[in-house]
N, CA, C and O atoms as a GROMACS GRO file, in nm:
protein
  480
    1MET      N    1  -0.702   1.708  -0.036
    1MET     CA    2  -0.511   1.703  -0.087
    1MET      C    3  -0.576   1.527  -0.068
    1MET      O    4  -0.661   1.460  -0.011
    2LYS      N    5  -0.448   1.518  -0.175
    2LYS     CA    6  -0.476   1.340  -0.160
    2LYS      C    7  -0.357   1.308  -0.095
    2LYS      O    8  -0.254   1.373  -0.085
    3TYR      N    9  -0.386   1.195  -0.050
    3TYR     CA   10  -0.214   1.106   0.041
    3TYR      C   11  -0.242   0.980   0.028
    3TYR      O   12  -0.354   0.932   0.018
    4LEU      N   13  -0.127   0.917   0.029
    4LEU     CA   14  -0.134   0.768  -0.042
    4LEU      C   15  -0.051   0.702   0.128
    4LEU      O   16   0.023   0.768   0.200
    5ALA      N   17  -0.098   0.555   0.150
    5ALA     CA   18  -0.088   0.520   0.241
    5ALA      C   19  -0.041   0.368   0.212
    5ALA      O   20  -0.113   0.268   0.204
    6LEU      N   21   0.102   0.376   0.198
    6LEU     CA   22   0.137   0.280   0.135
    6LEU      C   23   0.172   0.153   0.256
    6LEU      O   24   0.246   0.192   0.347
    7VAL      N   25   0.140   0.047   0.263
    7VAL     CA   26   0.106  -0.103   0.383
    7VAL      C   27   0.196  -0.186   0.354
    7VAL      O   28   0.201  -0.256   0.253
    8TYR      N   29   0.296  -0.182   0.472
    8TYR     CA   30   0.405  -0.262   0.489
    8TYR      C   31   0.368  -0.359   0.578
    8TYR      O   32   0.306  -0.333   0.682
    9TYR      N   33   0.417  -0.520   0.527
    9TYR     CA   34   0.398  -0.581   0.677
    9TYR      C   35   0.508  -0.694   0.663
    9TYR      O   36   0.550  -0.712   0.548
   10GLN      N   37   0.552  -0.757   0.743
   10GLN     CA   38   0.673  -0.883   0.721
   10GLN      C   39   0.520  -1.040   0.676
   10GLN      O   40   0.425  -1.092   0.735
   11GLU      N   41   0.610  -1.056   0.493
   11GLU     CA   42   0.552  -1.142   0.484
   11GLU      C   43   0.538  -1.317   0.587
   11GLU      O   44   0.448  -1.394   0.620
   12GLU      N   45   0.645  -1.310   0.599
   12GLU     CA   46   0.665  -1.434   0.706
   12GLU      C   47   0.526  -1.418   0.811
   12GLU      O   48   0.447  -1.513   0.819
   13LYS      N   49   0.507  -1.316   0.874
   13LYS     CA   50   0.361  -1.317   0.970
   13LYS      C   51   0.257  -1.376   0.926
   13LYS      O   52   0.189  -1.462   0.981
   14ILE      N   53   0.243  -1.314   0.794
   14ILE     CA   54   0.119  -1.343   0.704
   14ILE      C   55   0.104  -1.501   0.665
   14ILE      O   56   0.000  -1.563   0.687
   15LYS      N   57   0.214  -1.554   0.606
   15LYS     CA   58   0.232  -1.700   0.578
   15LYS      C   59   0.217  -1.792   0.709
   15LYS      O   60   0.202  -1.913   0.693
   16ALA      N   61   0.223  -1.736   0.837
   16ALA     CA   62   0.187  -1.823   0.945
   16ALA      C   63   0.116  -1.796   1.006
   16ALA      O   64   0.118  -1.803   1.129
   17MET      N   65  -0.013  -1.736   0.902
   17MET     CA   66  -0.152  -1.693   0.990
   17MET      C   67  -0.225  -1.855   0.911
   17MET      O   68  -0.194  -1.916   0.808
   18THR      N   69  -0.322  -1.878   1.006
   18THR     CA   70  -0.395  -1.975   0.972
   18THR      C   71  -0.489  -1.930   0.885
   18THR      O   72  -0.506  -1.808   0.891
   19GLU      N   73  -0.578  -2.009   0.778
   19GLU     CA   74  -0.681  -1.954   0.664
   19GLU      C   75  -0.770  -1.848   0.753
   19GLU      O   76  -0.797  -1.743   0.693
   20LYS      N   77  -0.819  -1.860   0.882
   20LYS     CA   78  -0.910  -1.800   0.938
   20LYS      C   79  -0.860  -1.653   0.943
   20LYS      O   80  -0.911  -1.559   0.883
   21GLN      N   81  -0.780  -1.650   1.001
   21GLN     CA   82  -0.710  -1.536   1.018
   21GLN      C   83  -0.657  -1.448   0.944
   21GLN      O   84  -0.660  -1.328   0.971
   22TRP      N   85  -0.595  -1.505   0.829
   22TRP     CA   86  -0.625  -1.470   0.692
   22TRP      C   87  -0.743  -1.382   0.659
   22TRP      O   88  -0.760  -1.260   0.650
   23GLN      N   89  -0.821  -1.489   0.645
   23GLN     CA   90  -0.972  -1.450   0.585
   23GLN      C   91  -1.055  -1.304   0.702
   23GLN      O   92  -1.152  -1.233   0.674
   24ASP      N   93  -1.001  -1.302   0.783
   24ASP     CA   94  -1.039  -1.277   0.874
   24ASP      C   95  -0.970  -1.111   0.873
   24ASP      O   96  -1.043  -1.017   0.906
   25LEU      N   97  -0.862  -1.092   0.843
   25LEU     CA   98  -0.810  -1.001   0.828
   25LEU      C   99  -0.835  -0.936   0.725
   25LEU      O  100  -0.794  -0.821   0.717
   26ASN      N  101  -0.902  -0.987   0.630
   26ASN     CA  102  -0.952  -0.930   0.494
   26ASN      C  103  -1.060  -0.913   0.492
   26ASN      O  104  -1.105  -0.864   0.388
   27GLN      N  105  -1.131  -0.935   0.575
   27GLN     CA  106  -1.319  -0.879   0.571
   27GLN      C  107  -1.269  -0.776   0.657
   27GLN      O  108  -1.359  -0.692   0.671
   28GLU      N  109  -1.164  -0.743   0.723
   28GLU     CA  110  -1.138  -0.637   0.831
   28GLU      C  111  -1.109  -0.532   0.727
   28GLU      O  112  -1.172  -0.426   0.736
   29CYS      N  113  -1.000  -0.550   0.604
   29CYS     CA  114  -0.964  -0.441   0.519
   29CYS      C  115  -1.106  -0.438   0.488
   29CYS      O  116  -1.166  -0.341   0.535
   30ILE      N  117  -1.182  -0.532   0.411
   30ILE     CA  118  -1.298  -0.456   0.324
   30ILE      C  119  -1.378  -0.382   0.364
   30ILE      O  120  -1.419  -0.282   0.305
   31ARG      N  121  -1.430  -0.442   0.534
   31ARG     CA  122  -1.493  -0.333   0.597
   31ARG      C  123  -1.423  -0.140   0.650
   31ARG      O  124  -1.483  -0.037   0.682
   32SER      N  125  -1.265  -0.178   0.635
   32SER     CA  126  -1.221  -0.040   0.665
   32SER      C  127  -1.228   0.020   0.538
   32SER      O  128  -1.256   0.137   0.564
   33VAL      N  129  -1.218   0.007   0.391
   33VAL     CA  130  -1.287   0.038   0.256
   33VAL      C  131  -1.370   0.112   0.255
   33VAL      O  132  -1.375   0.230   0.219
   34GLU      N  133  -1.470   0.019   0.314
   34GLU     CA  134  -1.612   0.047   0.326
   34GLU      C  135  -1.645   0.206   0.398
   34GLU      O  136  -1.700   0.308   0.355
   35LYS      N  137  -1.611   0.186   0.465
   35LYS     CA  138  -1.620   0.337   0.597
   35LYS      C  139  -1.547   0.408   0.567
   35LYS      O  140  -1.544   0.502   0.647
   36LEU      N  141  -1.465   0.419   0.472
   36LEU     CA  142  -1.378   0.556   0.419
   36LEU      C  143  -1.384   0.585   0.304
   36LEU      O  144  -1.348   0.696   0.263
   37THR      N  145  -1.441   0.475   0.212
   37THR     CA  146  -1.567   0.533   0.093
   37THR      C  147  -1.690   0.628   0.168
   37THR      O  148  -1.715   0.742   0.130
   38GLU      N  149  -1.752   0.571   0.267
   38GLU     CA  150  -1.862   0.618   0.295
   38GLU      C  151  -1.827   0.751   0.358
   38GLU      O  152  -1.899   0.851   0.361
   39GLN      N  153  -1.732   0.741   0.398
   39GLN     CA  154  -1.684   0.918   0.469
   39GLN      C  155  -1.611   1.003   0.332
   39GLN      O  156  -1.565   1.115   0.352
   40GLY      N  157  -1.604   0.937   0.182
   40GLY     CA  158  -1.556   1.044   0.097
   40GLY      C  159  -1.399   1.065   0.090
   40GLY      O  160  -1.337   1.136   0.011
   41HIS      N  161  -1.363   1.007   0.164
   41HIS     CA  162  -1.202   0.968   0.189
   41HIS      C  163  -1.093   0.856   0.134
   41HIS      O  164  -0.972   0.867   0.152
   42PHE      N  165  -1.174   0.719   0.047
   42PHE     CA  166  -1.105   0.609  -0.043
   42PHE      C  167  -1.131   0.670  -0.176
   42PHE      O  168  -1.239   0.671  -0.234
   43LEU      N  169  -1.003   0.726  -0.221
   43LEU     CA  170  -0.976   0.719  -0.365
   43LEU      C  171  -0.983   0.601  -0.471
   43LEU      O  172  -1.034   0.595  -0.583
   44GLY      N  173  -0.901   0.496  -0.382
   44GLY     CA  174  -0.861   0.386  -0.448
   44GLY      C  175  -0.769   0.308  -0.387
   44GLY      O  176  -0.731   0.347  -0.276
   45GLY      N  177  -0.721   0.205  -0.434
   45GLY     CA  178  -0.622   0.129  -0.369
   45GLY      C  179  -0.639  -0.063  -0.408
   45GLY      O  180  -0.730  -0.110  -0.476
   46GLN      N  181  -0.542  -0.132  -0.354
   46GLN     CA  182  -0.552  -0.252  -0.437
   46GLN      C  183  -0.421  -0.298  -0.314
   46GLN      O  184  -0.307  -0.254  -0.296
   47PRO      N  185  -0.498  -0.398  -0.251
   47PRO     CA  186  -0.351  -0.600  -0.236
   47PRO      C  187  -0.240  -0.524  -0.324
   47PRO      O  188  -0.231  -0.416  -0.382
   48LEU      N  189  -0.164  -0.634  -0.304
   48LEU     CA  190  -0.044  -0.664  -0.411
   48LEU      C  191  -0.001  -0.809  -0.325
   48LEU      O  192   0.016  -0.834  -0.206
   49GLU      N  193   0.010  -0.902  -0.469
   49GLU     CA  194   0.037  -1.000  -0.420
   49GLU      C  195   0.162  -1.043  -0.335
   49GLU      O  196   0.204  -0.937  -0.289
   50MET      N  197   0.233  -1.134  -0.296
   50MET     CA  198   0.339  -1.154  -0.195
   50MET      C  199   0.469  -1.120  -0.337
   50MET      O  200   0.460  -1.116  -0.459
   51THR      N  201   0.557  -1.103  -0.258
   51THR     CA  202   0.726  -1.039  -0.338
   51THR      C  203   0.729  -1.128  -0.403
   51THR      O  204   0.742  -1.098  -0.522
   52ASP      N  205   0.719  -1.288  -0.374
   52ASP     CA  206   0.790  -1.406  -0.439
   52ASP      C  207   0.743  -1.384  -0.611
   52ASP      O  208   0.810  -1.415  -0.710
   53THR      N  209   0.622  -1.328  -0.604
   53THR     CA  210   0.548  -1.273  -0.764
   53THR      C  211   0.625  -1.129  -0.862
   53THR      O  212   0.599  -1.084  -0.973
   54ALA      N  213   0.715  -1.094  -0.770
   54ALA     CA  214   0.751  -0.960  -0.832
   54ALA      C  215   0.852  -0.984  -0.926
   54ALA      O  216   0.927  -1.082  -0.927
   55THR      N  217   0.850  -0.859  -1.030
   55THR     CA  218   0.980  -0.858  -1.116
   55THR      C  219   0.997  -0.686  -1.120
   55THR      O  220   0.918  -0.592  -1.112
   56THR      N  221   1.115  -0.697  -1.134
   56THR     CA  222   1.223  -0.584  -1.122
   56THR      C  223   1.242  -0.521  -1.263
   56THR      O  224   1.278  -0.601  -1.350
   57LEU      N  225   1.220  -0.363  -1.308
   57LEU     CA  226   1.288  -0.371  -1.461
   57LEU      C  227   1.346  -0.268  -1.414
   57LEU      O  228   1.298  -0.202  -1.322
   58ARG      N  229   1.488  -0.236  -1.486
   58ARG     CA  230   1.590  -0.114  -1.459
   58ARG      C  231   1.588  -0.104  -1.618
   58ARG      O  232   1.550  -0.190  -1.697
   59VAL      N  233   1.623  -0.015  -1.638
   59VAL     CA  234   1.667   0.059  -1.798
   59VAL      C  235   1.801   0.154  -1.775
   59VAL      O  236   1.783   0.274  -1.754
   60ARG      N  237   1.867   0.128  -1.776
   60ARG     CA  238   2.053   0.125  -1.807
   60ARG      C  239   2.111   0.171  -1.953
   60ARG      O  240   2.119   0.085  -2.039
   61ASP      N  241   2.146   0.285  -1.978
   61ASP     CA  242   2.200   0.265  -2.144
   61ASP      C  243   2.111   0.249  -2.179
   61ASP      O  244   2.156   0.258  -2.293
   62GLY      N  245   1.996   0.228  -2.198
   62GLY     CA  246   1.925   0.206  -2.303
   62GLY      C  247   1.873   0.036  -2.280
   62GLY      O  248   1.768  -0.022  -2.307
   63GLU      N  249   1.982  -0.002  -2.227
   63GLU     CA  250   1.953  -0.152  -2.208
   63GLU      C  251   1.795  -0.222  -2.081
   63GLU      O  252   1.822  -0.198  -1.963
   64VAL      N  253   1.714  -0.264  -2.094
   64VAL     CA  254   1.624  -0.342  -2.002
   64VAL      C  255   1.674  -0.449  -1.917
   64VAL      O  256   1.703  -0.561  -1.958
   65LEU      N  257   1.684  -0.408  -1.800
   65LEU     CA  258   1.774  -0.546  -1.695
   65LEU      C  259   1.599  -0.540  -1.629
   65LEU      O  260   1.521  -0.449  -1.598
   66ILE      N  261   1.594  -0.718  -1.632
   66ILE     CA  262   1.457  -0.743  -1.553
   66ILE      C  263   1.526  -0.843  -1.435
   66ILE      O  264   1.634  -0.900  -1.443
   67SER      N  265   1.462  -0.845  -1.360
   67SER     CA  266   1.525  -0.971  -1.222
   67SER      C  267   1.399  -0.983  -1.169
   67SER      O  268   1.301  -0.908  -1.173
   68ASP      N  269   1.425  -1.128  -1.101
   68ASP     CA  270   1.284  -1.144  -1.002
   68ASP      C  271   1.323  -1.094  -0.916
   68ASP      O  272   1.438  -1.063  -0.884
   69GLY      N  273   1.182  -1.074  -0.844
   69GLY     CA  274   1.189  -1.040  -0.725
   69GLY      C  275   1.187  -0.858  -0.678
   69GLY      O  276   1.225  -0.772  -0.759
   70PRO      N  277   1.136  -0.823  -0.534
   70PRO     CA  278   1.148  -0.636  -0.536
   70PRO      C  279   1.250  -0.618  -0.546
   70PRO      O  280   1.316  -0.722  -0.536
   71PHE      N  281   1.334  -0.484  -0.570
   71PHE     CA  282   1.408  -0.412  -0.559
   71PHE      C  283   1.578  -0.430  -0.387
   71PHE      O  284   1.700  -0.437  -0.373
   72ALA      N  285   1.467  -0.429  -0.318
   72ALA     CA  286   1.558  -0.417  -0.203
   72ALA      C  287   1.523  -0.497  -0.113
   72ALA      O  288   1.406  -0.487  -0.075
   73GLU      N  289   1.602  -0.593  -0.055
   73GLU     CA  290   1.604  -0.652   0.054
   73GLU      C  291   1.560  -0.607   0.207
   73GLU      O  292   1.653  -0.601   0.286
   74THR      N  293   1.438  -0.578   0.254
   74THR     CA  294   1.424  -0.504   0.327
   74THR      C  295   1.310  -0.655   0.407
   74THR      O  296   1.259  -0.758   0.363
   75LYS      N  297   1.318  -0.568   0.572
   75LYS     CA  298   1.247  -0.658   0.681
   75LYS      C  299   1.101  -0.664   0.635
   75LYS      O  300   1.031  -0.763   0.655
   76GLU      N  301   1.059  -0.555   0.572
   76GLU     CA  302   0.868  -0.540   0.562
   76GLU      C  303   0.893  -0.553   0.403
   76GLU      O  304   0.998  -0.521   0.348
   77GLN      N  305   0.784  -0.603   0.342
   77GLN     CA  306   0.748  -0.620   0.220
   77GLN      C  307   0.583  -0.503   0.191
   77GLN      O  308   0.486  -0.496   0.267
   78LEU      N  309   0.602  -0.433   0.067
   78LEU     CA  310   0.507  -0.346   0.058
   78LEU      C  311   0.394  -0.482   0.002
   78LEU      O  312   0.409  -0.583  -0.066
   79ALA      N  313   0.302  -0.431   0.060
   79ALA     CA  314   0.146  -0.503   0.030
   79ALA      C  315   0.048  -0.490  -0.009
   79ALA      O  316  -0.039  -0.575  -0.024
   80GLY      N  317   0.046  -0.327  -0.044
   80GLY     CA  318  -0.041  -0.288  -0.078
   80GLY      C  319  -0.045  -0.177  -0.097
   80GLY      O  320   0.070  -0.135  -0.090
   81PHE      N  321  -0.163  -0.040  -0.134
   81PHE     CA  322  -0.198   0.094  -0.120
   81PHE      C  323  -0.310   0.133  -0.102
   81PHE      O  324  -0.403   0.070  -0.152
   82TYR      N  325  -0.340   0.290   0.001
   82TYR     CA  326  -0.483   0.335  -0.001
   82TYR      C  327  -0.437   0.481  -0.111
   82TYR      O  328  -0.327   0.527  -0.142
   83MET      N  329  -0.527   0.505  -0.133
   83MET     CA  330  -0.499   0.649  -0.220
   83MET      C  331  -0.616   0.724  -0.102
   83MET      O  332  -0.721   0.660  -0.091
   84LEU      N  333  -0.605   0.845  -0.022
   84LEU     CA  334  -0.703   0.884   0.068
   84LEU      C  335  -0.732   1.028   0.025
   84LEU      O  336  -0.656   1.092  -0.048
   85GLU      N  337  -0.805   1.058   0.058
   85GLU     CA  338  -0.851   1.217   0.078
   85GLU      C  339  -0.872   1.288   0.217
   85GLU      O  340  -0.953   1.244   0.298
   86ALA      N  341  -0.806   1.385   0.238
   86ALA     CA  342  -0.768   1.448   0.388
   86ALA      C  343  -0.738   1.560   0.359
   86ALA      O  344  -0.641   1.598   0.295
   87LYS      N  345  -0.848   1.640   0.422
   87LYS     CA  346  -0.775   1.834   0.442
   87LYS      C  347  -0.600   1.808   0.466
   87LYS      O  348  -0.528   1.864   0.383
   88ASP      N  349  -0.554   1.752   0.542
   88ASP     CA  350  -0.419   1.769   0.564
   88ASP      C  351  -0.333   1.604   0.618
   88ASP      O  352  -0.377   1.492   0.645
   89LEU      N  353  -0.193   1.665   0.615
   89LEU     CA  354  -0.150   1.542   0.699
   89LEU      C  355  -0.206   1.494   0.828
   89LEU      O  356  -0.200   1.376   0.862
   90ASP      N  357  -0.263   1.588   0.902
   90ASP     CA  358  -0.294   1.528   1.040
   90ASP      C  359  -0.431   1.430   1.024
   90ASP      O  360  -0.475   1.349   1.106
   91GLN      N  361  -0.471   1.458   0.923
   91GLN     CA  362  -0.572   1.391   0.886
   91GLN      C  363  -0.600   1.228   0.867
   91GLN      O  364  -0.663   1.134   0.914
   92ALA      N  365  -0.498   1.270   0.757
   92ALA     CA  366  -0.422   1.157   0.678
   92ALA      C  367  -0.365   1.023   0.753
   92ALA      O  368  -0.371   0.904   0.722
   93LEU      N  369  -0.307   1.094   0.870
   93LEU     CA  370  -0.256   0.985   0.932
   93LEU      C  371  -0.334   0.944   1.074
   93LEU      O  372  -0.276   0.858   1.142
   94GLN      N  373  -0.459   0.998   1.125
   94GLN     CA  374  -0.592   0.955   1.178
   94GLN      C  375  -0.623   0.882   1.066
   94GLN      O  376  -0.581   0.774   1.108
   95LEU      N  377  -0.652   0.865   0.989
   95LEU     CA  378  -0.728   0.757   0.841
   95LEU      C  379  -0.638   0.641   0.831
   95LEU      O  380  -0.678   0.525   0.825
   96ALA      N  381  -0.523   0.676   0.829
   96ALA     CA  382  -0.426   0.536   0.813
   96ALA      C  383  -0.427   0.469   0.898
   96ALA      O  384  -0.425   0.351   0.862
   97SER      N  385  -0.429   0.487   1.026
   97SER     CA  386  -0.435   0.430   1.153
   97SER      C  387  -0.505   0.361   1.167
   97SER      O  388  -0.483   0.268   1.244
   98GLY      N  389  -0.632   0.372   1.094
   98GLY     CA  390  -0.714   0.316   1.102
   98GLY      C  391  -0.713   0.158   0.981
   98GLY      O  392  -0.809   0.083   0.965
   99ILE      N  393  -0.586   0.145   0.919
   99ILE     CA  394  -0.554   0.082   0.808
   99ILE      C  395  -0.542  -0.096   0.939
   99ILE      O  396  -0.451  -0.110   1.022
  100PRO      N  397  -0.659  -0.202   0.916
  100PRO     CA  398  -0.623  -0.318   1.011
  100PRO      C  399  -0.438  -0.334   0.952
  100PRO      O  400  -0.355  -0.317   1.041
  101PRO      N  401  -0.398  -0.357   0.842
  101PRO     CA  402  -0.232  -0.400   0.833
  101PRO      C  403  -0.135  -0.307   0.950
  101PRO      O  404  -0.026  -0.331   1.002
  102ALA      N  405  -0.225  -0.202   0.960
  102ALA     CA  406  -0.110  -0.110   1.088
  102ALA      C  407  -0.034  -0.211   1.148
  102ALA      O  408   0.085  -0.241   1.136
  103ARG      N  409  -0.164  -0.276   1.241
  103ARG     CA  410  -0.115  -0.405   1.345
  103ARG      C  411   0.015  -0.465   1.323
  103ARG      O  412   0.097  -0.501   1.407
  104LEU      N  413   0.018  -0.468   1.225
  104LEU     CA  414   0.090  -0.614   1.177
  104LEU      C  415   0.280  -0.560   1.094
  104LEU      O  416   0.382  -0.618   1.059
  105GLY      N  417   0.234  -0.431   1.100
  105GLY     CA  418   0.359  -0.362   1.012
  105GLY      C  419   0.343  -0.221   1.043
  105GLY      O  420   0.317  -0.171   1.153
  106SER      N  421   0.369  -0.135   0.878
  106SER     CA  422   0.369   0.004   0.909
  106SER      C  423   0.314   0.027   0.783
  106SER      O  424   0.323  -0.039   0.679
  107ILE      N  425   0.234   0.163   0.817
  107ILE     CA  426   0.194   0.254   0.700
  107ILE      C  427   0.276   0.392   0.653
  107ILE      O  428   0.287   0.493   0.723
  108GLU      N  429   0.330   0.373   0.521
  108GLU     CA  430   0.394   0.467   0.538
  108GLU      C  431   0.339   0.593   0.471
  108GLU      O  432   0.372   0.582   0.352
  109VAL      N  433   0.286   0.683   0.484
  109VAL     CA  434   0.177   0.853   0.428
  109VAL      C  435   0.278   0.946   0.380
  109VAL      O  436   0.365   1.001   0.449
  110ARG      N  437   0.257   0.960   0.247
  110ARG     CA  438   0.320   1.030   0.173
  110ARG      C  439   0.175   1.115   0.088
  110ARG      O  440   0.082   1.060   0.028
  111PRO      N  441   0.204   1.280   0.112
  111PRO     CA  442   0.149   1.345  -0.024
  111PRO      C  443   0.157   1.333  -0.157
  111PRO      O  444   0.250   1.380  -0.222
  112ALA      N  445   0.044   1.257  -0.215
  112ALA     CA  446   0.047   1.281  -0.394
  112ALA      C  447   0.074   1.429  -0.411
  112ALA      O  448   0.045   1.521  -0.334
  113ARG      N  449   0.129   1.434  -0.515
  113ARG     CA  450   0.224   1.551  -0.601
  113ARG      C  451   0.127   1.484  -0.786
  113ARG      O  452   0.116   1.378  -0.847
  114GLU      N  453   0.077   1.646  -0.801
  114GLU     CA  454   0.048   1.627  -0.895
  114GLU      C  455   0.143   1.702  -1.018
  114GLU      O  456   0.182   1.816  -0.991
  115LEU      N  457   0.190   1.634  -1.172
  115LEU     CA  458   0.260   1.650  -1.292
  115LEU      C  459   0.192   1.761  -1.310
  115LEU      O  460   0.071   1.778  -1.297
  116PRO      N  461   0.315   1.873  -1.358
  116PRO     CA  462   0.288   2.003  -1.446
  116PRO      C  463   0.204   1.942  -1.565
  116PRO      O  464   0.210   1.836  -1.628
  117PRO      N  465   0.135   2.038  -1.568
  117PRO     CA  466   0.062   2.039  -1.729
  117PRO      C  467   0.160   2.036  -1.844
  117PRO      O  468   0.252   2.118  -1.849
  118LYS      N  469   0.144   1.943  -1.937
  118LYS     CA  470   0.200   1.854  -2.044
  118LYS      C  471   0.237   2.016  -2.113
  118LYS      O  472   0.147   2.100  -2.120
  119GLN      N  473   0.343   2.039  -2.150
  119GLN     CA  474   0.411   2.113  -2.277
  119GLN      C  475   0.429   2.149  -2.379
  119GLN      O  476   0.535   2.119  -2.434
  120GLU      N  477   0.350   2.213  -2.435
  120GLU     CA  478   0.336   2.201  -2.566
  120GLU      C  479   0.464   2.236  -2.680
  120GLU      O  480   0.444   2.223  -2.801
   0.00000   0.00000   0.00000
């Protein structure tokens, strides 16, 4: 079964890191992905740029509304995601606990769902 592990942390903590601390965290994430890949659990993922680069789009009554920044003000910001293959939620949580930024913020783990077949 597929599980999405959404990585959240406070960007201010990241911005307060030294360049070495930031690079060390990135290298730790790379090693984590390599391990998950070797074990057959990593299906895909990607880190995201900081929220000051985000643009939010909404469509209301056929009109496209665009605003700078993320949709909601939160204490933690979405930093990236890992798509994991796990036999069940317990295994997905165990795998997600090894994602390095979990020490700085939180990892939200949710089962992925498949869309129904296209109806003709």
